[in-house]
C-alpha positions as CSV (number, residue, x, y, z in Angstrom):
1,M,0.0,0.0,0.0
2,N,1.2,3.5,-0.8
3,Y,0.9,5.2,2.5
4,I,1.6,8.7,1.2
5,K,-1.2,8.3,-1.3
6,K,-3.6,7.0,1.4
7,L,-2.6,9.9,3.6
8,R,-3.4,12.4,0.8
9,E,-6.7,10.8,0.2
10,V,-7.7,10.9,3.9
11,K,-6.2,14.4,4.5
12,P,-6.0,13.9,8.3
13,L,-6.6,16.8,10.6
14,V,-3.6,16.7,13.0
15,H,-3.7,18.6,16.3
16,N,-0.2,19.8,17.3
17,I,1.1,21.0,20.6
18,T,4.7,21.9,19.8
19,N,7.3,24.3,20.8
20,Y,7.5,27.8,19.3
21,V,10.8,27.2,17.5
22,T,9.3,24.4,15.4
23,V,5.7,25.3,15.0
24,N,6.0,26.6,11.5
25,D,8.1,23.7,10.4
26,V,5.8,21.1,11.8
27,A,2.7,22.8,10.2
28,N,4.5,23.0,6.8
29,A,5.7,19.3,7.0
30,I,2.1,18.1,7.7
31,L,0.8,20.3,4.8
32,A,3.5,18.9,2.5
33,I,2.5,15.3,3.0
34,G,-1.2,16.0,2.6
35,G,-2.4,16.6,6.1
36,S,-4.1,19.5,7.7
37,P,-2.4,20.9,10.9
38,I,-4.0,22.6,13.8
39,M,-1.5,24.4,16.1
40,S,-3.2,25.0,19.4
41,D,-2.1,24.7,23.0
42,E,-4.8,26.7,24.6
43,I,-6.0,24.8,27.7
44,T,-9.6,25.7,27.2
45,E,-9.8,24.2,23.7
46,V,-7.2,21.4,23.5
47,A,-9.7,18.6,24.4
48,Q,-12.3,19.7,21.8
49,M,-9.5,20.3,19.2
50,T,-8.2,16.8,19.8
51,S,-11.6,15.2,19.6
52,I,-12.3,16.7,16.2
53,S,-8.9,15.7,14.9
54,N,-7.6,12.5,13.4
55,A,-4.3,12.5,15.4
56,L,-2.4,14.3,18.1
57,N,1.3,15.3,17.9
58,I,2.9,16.4,21.2
59,N,6.4,17.9,21.2
60,I,7.8,18.2,24.7
61,G,11.0,19.9,23.6
62,T,10.3,23.2,25.4
63,L,7.9,23.1,28.3
64,N,6.1,25.4,30.6
65,Q,3.4,24.7,33.3
66,V,0.5,25.9,31.0
67,K,1.7,23.8,28.0
68,I,2.2,20.8,30.3
69,A,-1.5,21.0,31.4
70,S,-2.6,21.4,27.8
71,M,-0.6,18.3,26.8
72,F,-2.2,16.2,29.5
73,E,-5.8,17.3,28.5
74,A,-5.1,16.7,24.9
75,G,-3.7,13.3,25.7
76,K,-6.7,12.3,27.7
77,A,-9.0,13.3,24.8
78,S,-6.8,11.4,22.3
79,N,-7.1,8.3,24.5
80,T,-10.8,8.6,24.7
81,C,-11.0,9.0,20.9
82,H,-8.5,6.2,20.2
83,H,-6.4,8.6,18.1
84,I,-2.9,8.0,17.0
85,T,-0.7,10.0,19.3
86,V,2.9,10.9,18.6
87,F,5.3,12.2,21.2
88,V,8.5,14.0,20.2
89,R,11.3,14.8,22.6
90,K,13.8,17.1,20.9
91,S,15.2,20.0,22.9
92,V,16.4,23.1,21.0
93,A,19.0,23.4,23.8
94,P,19.7,21.7,27.1
95,A,17.7,23.1,29.9
96,P,20.2,24.4,32.5
97,T,17.5,24.9,35.0
98,G,16.1,21.4,34.8
99,S,12.7,22.6,33.6
100,N,12.6,19.9,30.9
101,T,12.5,17.3,33.6
102,V,9.2,18.3,35.2
103,I,7.0,15.6,33.4
């Protein structure tokens, strides 16, 4: 099966919670392979965004307390909907304060 062809036929809506450094690259990559990205980490809407999406992409490269809460809420919604969830751990730079170890 040609997975790229299938992906372009389905045009999946992918909810992304990613760091601010890569947000544009992630959106463009999803568009390039035929998907539709949603880039939202607002805590009041992540559960609904995830529930209307086909997949969830979480990048834990740069964290803060608000984003962590949003990631957990989106993850719960993704589990409820049985979506594909991708976790990416790629720091832009090491966290000298240890803030990247809070999860």
